C-alpha positions as CSV (number, residue, x, y, z in Angstrom):
1,M,11.1,5.7,-16.1
2,D,8.1,7.1,-13.7
3,F,8.6,6.5,-9.8
4,G,5.8,5.9,-7.3
5,L,5.9,5.5,-3.3
6,V,3.5,2.7,-2.1
7,L,2.6,3.3,1.5
8,Q,0.3,1.4,4.2
9,T,-2.5,3.9,5.7
10,D,-1.8,3.6,9.0
11,P,-3.0,6.5,11.4
12,P,-2.3,9.3,11.6
13,A,-3.4,10.4,7.9
14,S,-1.4,13.3,8.0
15,R,1.7,11.4,8.1
16,V,0.2,9.6,4.5
17,V,-0.1,12.9,2.6
18,E,3.0,14.5,4.2
19,L,5.1,11.6,3.1
20,M,3.4,11.9,-0.6
21,Q,3.9,15.5,-0.8
22,R,7.9,14.8,0.0
23,A,7.5,12.4,-2.9
24,E,6.0,14.5,-5.2
25,R,8.7,17.1,-4.3
26,N,11.6,14.4,-5.2
27,G,10.2,13.8,-8.4
28,F,7.6,10.4,-7.8
29,S,4.9,11.0,-10.4
30,H,2.4,8.3,-8.4
31,G,1.6,7.6,-5.0
32,W,0.3,4.3,-4.1
33,T,-1.4,2.6,-0.8
34,F,-2.6,-0.3,0.3
35,D,-6.5,-0.8,0.5
36,S,-7.3,-3.2,3.8
37,A,-10.0,-1.6,5.0
38,V,-9.9,-3.6,8.4
39,L,-6.1,-3.8,8.5
40,W,-5.5,0.2,7.9
41,Q,-7.1,3.4,7.3
42,E,-10.0,4.4,4.7
43,P,-7.6,4.5,1.4
44,F,-10.2,6.7,-0.6
45,V,-10.5,9.6,2.1
46,I,-7.0,9.9,2.5
47,Y,-6.6,10.2,-1.4
48,S,-8.7,13.4,-1.4
49,Q,-6.4,15.0,1.0
50,I,-2.9,13.7,-1.2
51,L,-4.5,15.5,-4.0
52,A,-5.7,18.8,-2.4
53,R,-2.2,19.2,-1.2
54,T,0.0,17.8,-4.4
55,S,-0.4,19.3,-7.9
56,T,0.3,16.3,-10.0
57,L,0.8,13.1,-8.5
58,K,-1.4,10.7,-9.7
59,I,-2.8,8.3,-6.6
60,G,-4.3,5.1,-6.4
61,P,-4.9,1.7,-4.5
62,M,-2.2,-1.5,-4.8
63,V,-4.5,-2.8,-4.8
64,T,-8.2,-2.8,-4.4
65,N,-10.6,-5.2,-5.4
66,P,-13.9,-6.3,-6.4
67,G,-15.2,-7.9,-3.4
68,T,-15.3,-5.1,-0.9
69,R,-16.7,-2.3,-2.8
70,T,-19.5,-2.7,-5.1
71,W,-18.0,-1.8,-8.4
72,E,-20.3,1.2,-9.4
73,V,-19.3,2.6,-5.9
74,T,-15.6,1.8,-6.9
75,A,-15.9,3.8,-10.3
76,S,-18.2,6.3,-8.5
77,T,-15.2,7.5,-5.8
78,F,-12.3,7.4,-8.8
79,A,-15.2,9.3,-11.3
80,T,-15.3,11.9,-8.1
81,L,-11.6,12.3,-7.4
82,N,-11.2,13.0,-11.5
83,D,-13.8,15.7,-11.2
84,M,-12.1,17.5,-8.3
85,F,-9.1,17.0,-8.8
86,G,-8.4,16.4,-12.7
87,N,-7.5,12.9,-14.3
88,R,-5.0,11.8,-11.6
89,T,-6.0,8.5,-10.3
90,V,-5.1,4.9,-11.1
91,C,-7.1,2.0,-10.6
92,G,-4.9,-0.6,-9.2
93,I,-7.0,-3.9,-9.1
94,G,-6.0,-7.6,-7.8
95,R,-7.5,-10.8,-5.9
96,G,-7.8,-9.1,-2.3
97,D,-5.4,-10.8,-0.4
98,S,-5.6,-9.1,2.9
99,A,-9.1,-7.9,2.8
100,M,-10.4,-10.3,1.8
101,R,-8.9,-13.0,4.0
102,V,-9.1,-10.9,7.0
103,A,-12.7,-10.1,6.9
104,G,-13.1,-14.6,6.7
105,R,-13.7,-14.6,2.7
106,R,-12.0,-16.0,-0.2
107,P,-10.2,-14.4,-2.9
108,N,-11.9,-13.2,-5.7
109,T,-12.2,-14.8,-8.7
110,L,-10.8,-13.5,-12.0
111,A,-14.0,-13.2,-13.8
112,R,-15.2,-11.5,-11.0
113,I,-12.0,-9.3,-11.8
114,S,-12.6,-8.8,-15.4
115,G,-15.9,-7.7,-15.1
116,A,-15.2,-5.3,-12.3
117,M,-12.4,-4.3,-14.5
118,K,-14.5,-3.2,-17.7
119,V,-17.3,-1.7,-15.2
120,I,-14.7,0.4,-13.6
121,R,-13.5,2.0,-16.5
122,A,-16.4,2.5,-18.5
123,L,-18.6,4.2,-15.8
124,G,-15.7,6.5,-14.8
125,R,-15.6,7.7,-18.3
126,G,-19.1,8.4,-18.2
127,E,-20.2,5.4,-20.6
128,E,-23.1,2.8,-19.6
129,A,-22.2,-0.2,-17.8
130,D,-24.1,-3.2,-16.1
131,P,-22.6,-3.7,-12.3
132,G,-23.5,-7.1,-12.0
133,G,-27.9,-6.4,-11.2
134,G,-28.8,-7.0,-14.6
135,T,-29.3,-2.8,-15.4
136,A,-27.1,-1.2,-17.3
137,V,-26.4,2.6,-15.7
138,R,-24.0,5.7,-16.4
139,F,-22.7,8.7,-14.2
140,P,-24.7,11.8,-16.1
141,W,-22.6,13.9,-14.2
142,V,-19.2,12.9,-15.8
143,K,-17.6,15.4,-18.2
144,P,-16.0,14.4,-21.3
145,G,-12.7,13.3,-21.5
146,A,-12.6,11.4,-17.8
147,E,-10.5,8.2,-17.5
148,V,-9.6,5.8,-15.1
149,P,-7.0,3.4,-15.9
150,V,-7.2,0.0,-14.7
151,W,-3.7,-1.5,-14.1
152,M,-4.3,-5.5,-12.7
153,A,-1.8,-7.0,-10.3
154,A,-0.8,-10.9,-11.4
155,Y,1.7,-13.4,-10.7
156,G,0.1,-16.9,-12.4
157,P,-0.5,-17.7,-15.9
158,R,-4.6,-17.0,-16.4
159,A,-4.0,-13.7,-14.3
160,L,-1.0,-12.8,-16.8
161,K,-2.8,-13.6,-19.9
162,M,-6.4,-11.6,-18.8
163,T,-4.0,-8.8,-18.1
164,G,-2.5,-8.6,-21.4
165,E,-6.3,-9.1,-23.0
166,E,-8.1,-6.7,-20.4
167,A,-5.9,-4.8,-18.4
168,D,-4.4,-0.5,-18.9
169,G,-1.3,-1.6,-16.7
170,F,0.0,-4.5,-15.1
171,I,1.3,-4.4,-12.0
172,L,4.0,-7.1,-10.6
173,Q,4.9,-7.3,-7.0
174,L,8.5,-8.1,-7.0
175,A,11.9,-6.9,-8.4
176,D,13.5,-9.9,-9.5
177,P,15.1,-9.7,-13.3
178,Y,14.4,-12.9,-14.4
179,L,10.5,-13.0,-13.2
180,T,10.0,-9.8,-14.4
181,E,11.3,-10.4,-18.2
182,Y,9.2,-13.9,-17.8
183,M,5.8,-12.3,-16.9
184,V,6.6,-9.1,-19.0
185,K,6.9,-11.5,-22.2
186,A,3.4,-13.2,-20.8
187,V,1.4,-10.1,-20.9
188,R,2.4,-8.8,-23.6
189,D,2.0,-11.9,-25.9
190,A,-1.2,-12.1,-24.7
191,A,-2.3,-8.7,-25.9
192,E,-0.5,-8.9,-29.5
193,A,-2.8,-12.3,-29.7
194,A,-5.7,-10.7,-28.5
195,G,-4.9,-7.4,-31.6
196,R,-4.2,-5.3,-29.2
197,D,-0.4,-3.3,-28.9
198,P,1.4,-4.6,-26.4
199,S,3.2,-1.0,-25.8
200,E,-0.1,0.1,-24.3
201,V,0.0,-1.7,-21.0
202,T,1.9,0.1,-18.9
203,V,4.1,-1.8,-16.5
204,C,4.7,-0.8,-13.0
205,V,7.1,-3.2,-11.0
206,A,6.7,-2.7,-6.7
207,A,9.1,-3.8,-4.2
208,P,10.4,-2.4,-1.3
209,A,13.7,-0.3,-1.7
210,Y,16.1,0.3,0.9
211,V,19.5,2.3,0.5
212,T,22.6,1.7,2.7
213,D,25.5,3.8,2.9
214,D,27.6,1.0,1.7
215,D,27.8,-2.5,1.6
216,S,29.3,-4.1,4.4
217,P,27.5,-6.8,6.1
218,A,26.6,-5.1,8.6
219,A,24.6,-3.1,6.5
220,L,23.0,-5.3,4.5
221,A,22.2,-7.2,7.0
222,H,20.2,-4.4,8.3
223,A,18.6,-3.8,5.2
224,H,17.5,-7.3,4.7
225,E,15.8,-7.4,8.1
226,Q,13.6,-4.2,7.3
227,C,12.4,-5.9,3.3
228,R,11.9,-9.4,4.7
229,W,8.4,-8.7,5.2
230,F,7.9,-8.7,1.2
231,G,8.8,-11.9,0.4
232,G,6.3,-12.8,3.3
233,M,3.7,-11.1,1.5
234,V,4.6,-12.3,-2.3
235,G,4.4,-15.7,-0.8
236,N,0.5,-15.5,0.1
237,H,-0.1,-14.9,-3.8
238,V,3.2,-18.1,-4.3
239,A,1.2,-20.3,-2.0
240,D,-2.4,-20.0,-3.6
241,L,-0.8,-20.8,-7.0
242,V,1.0,-23.5,-6.0
243,A,-2.2,-24.8,-4.2
244,K,-4.1,-24.6,-8.1
245,Y,-0.9,-25.5,-9.7
246,G,1.5,-27.7,-8.3
247,A,4.6,-27.4,-8.1
248,R,7.4,-27.8,-10.4
249,T,4.5,-28.4,-13.2
250,G,5.7,-26.1,-15.5
251,A,3.2,-23.2,-15.2
252,V,4.6,-21.2,-12.9
253,P,8.6,-20.6,-12.4
254,G,10.7,-22.2,-9.7
255,E,12.4,-19.4,-9.1
256,L,8.9,-17.6,-7.9
257,T,7.4,-20.9,-5.7
258,D,10.7,-22.6,-4.5
259,Y,12.1,-20.6,-1.8
260,I,8.1,-21.2,0.2
261,K,8.8,-24.8,1.1
262,A,9.4,-23.9,4.6
263,R,6.7,-21.1,4.9
264,Q,4.6,-22.5,8.0
265,G,1.4,-19.8,8.2
266,Y,0.8,-16.1,8.4
267,D,-0.8,-13.5,10.7
268,Y,-2.4,-10.7,8.9
269,A,-1.6,-8.4,12.2
270,H,2.1,-7.9,10.6
271,H,1.5,-7.8,7.0
272,G,3.5,-5.3,5.4
273,R,5.6,-4.5,7.7
274,S,9.5,-4.7,9.2
275,G,9.8,-7.7,11.4
276,N,7.0,-9.2,10.9
277,P,7.8,-12.8,12.5
278,D,5.7,-15.1,9.5
279,T,8.4,-14.0,7.2
280,Q,11.8,-15.7,8.7
281,F,11.7,-18.3,6.3
282,V,12.1,-15.8,3.4
283,P,15.9,-16.4,2.6
284,D,18.6,-13.1,2.0
285,E,18.5,-14.2,-1.6
286,I,15.1,-13.7,-2.5
287,V,15.0,-10.4,-0.5
288,D,18.0,-9.4,-2.8
289,R,16.3,-10.9,-5.7
290,F,12.4,-9.7,-5.1
291,C,13.6,-5.9,-3.7
292,L,16.2,-3.5,-4.0
293,I,18.8,-3.7,-1.7
294,G,22.4,-1.5,-1.6
295,T,23.9,1.9,-2.0
296,A,22.3,4.0,-4.5
297,D,24.7,3.3,-7.4
298,Q,23.7,-1.0,-7.0
299,H,19.6,0.9,-7.2
300,I,20.6,3.0,-10.3
301,E,22.1,-0.4,-11.8
302,K,19.2,-2.9,-11.2
303,L,16.4,-0.1,-12.0
304,N,18.2,0.3,-15.5
305,A,18.2,-3.3,-15.8
306,L,14.5,-3.6,-15.3
307,R,13.5,-0.3,-17.4
308,A,15.4,-2.4,-20.2
309,L,13.1,-5.3,-19.6
310,G,9.9,-2.8,-20.4
311,V,9.3,-1.6,-16.9
312,D,7.3,1.8,-16.8
313,Q,7.4,2.2,-13.5
314,F,9.0,1.1,-10.4
315,A,6.8,1.6,-7.2
316,L,9.0,1.9,-3.9
317,Y,7.4,-0.2,-0.7
318,D,8.5,2.5,1.9
319,M,7.3,0.4,4.5
320,H,10.7,0.6,6.8
321,D,12.5,2.6,9.4
322,A,14.0,4.9,6.9
323,Q,11.2,6.4,4.7
324,E,12.2,10.1,4.5
325,A,15.5,9.0,3.9
326,V,15.0,6.9,0.8
327,I,12.2,8.9,-0.3
328,D,15.3,12.0,-0.5
329,L,17.7,9.6,-2.0
330,Y,15.9,8.8,-4.5
331,G,14.9,12.1,-5.2
332,T,18.8,14.0,-5.1
333,K,20.3,11.5,-6.8
334,I,18.5,7.7,-7.9
335,I,15.9,9.1,-10.4
336,P,17.8,12.1,-11.8
337,A,20.6,9.0,-13.0
338,V,18.2,7.0,-14.0
339,N,15.9,9.3,-16.0
340,A,19.2,11.1,-17.4
């Protein structure tokens, strides 16, 4: 199993770079960041510094979207980084929750994501593509062998189907074993129905991880509070699914939708941060299901279960009060045990 580190691009950018360097030293293969231009600093500028200061780490957004940048600009940015540092980027893409809503726009449609994925992938390889204006273009400077894998974030049935049909990878932003099994199966079934080899779709589960010294009530209570924000973030996407498909219609599992009944609103000023006041509706049970909480041995047990369900990478959201400690514990104990 590969391991990734996910960060927000809060200033100073030098700290983001340092944490990514620390992750590489501890055996992480991927470095990911949020991409929301109003809330945080521009990630692609920081990626160049991360790549220059690491040797093998692959980097990318978790996730960008096809609305805040034109598709050819996104493709050119990835292709330029690859030309400078080798094929060390991955384009994670989705509807654009915070990035679009904070700027007063609606998240992107699946049709727009589909078009963007095709264009970004093709241009990143040096092939021709039409970025939406009716004119086919190509980058004459892209070298043979260049590639930009595109991984799609998805929860709903149509998005899962499109991921299996079109994406190089699937990003699932929760670590609940039941939902992981359900959604990985949906993606792989769609890939097979489209004539693809399902094993060629990389599966990445992304969720917060907080390692405790023991499983005492006090230790677990602190870990729950450090990671409760994640249930609120996921709840934004779940609320969209309930609005589209309804609750308890069979289109979306109740195990994903039931917990947002007490959700009252969301302020993006606290997005992705521990202590988010808009996430008190998230119960401890959801934090336990969606995140990795507890001792190192409990993390190892859950990661092995996820790997058995077909997960290729676990990407660790590291937004809490123990950033360095969790990176180091994963490097010294958890990653070696999982990959032994």
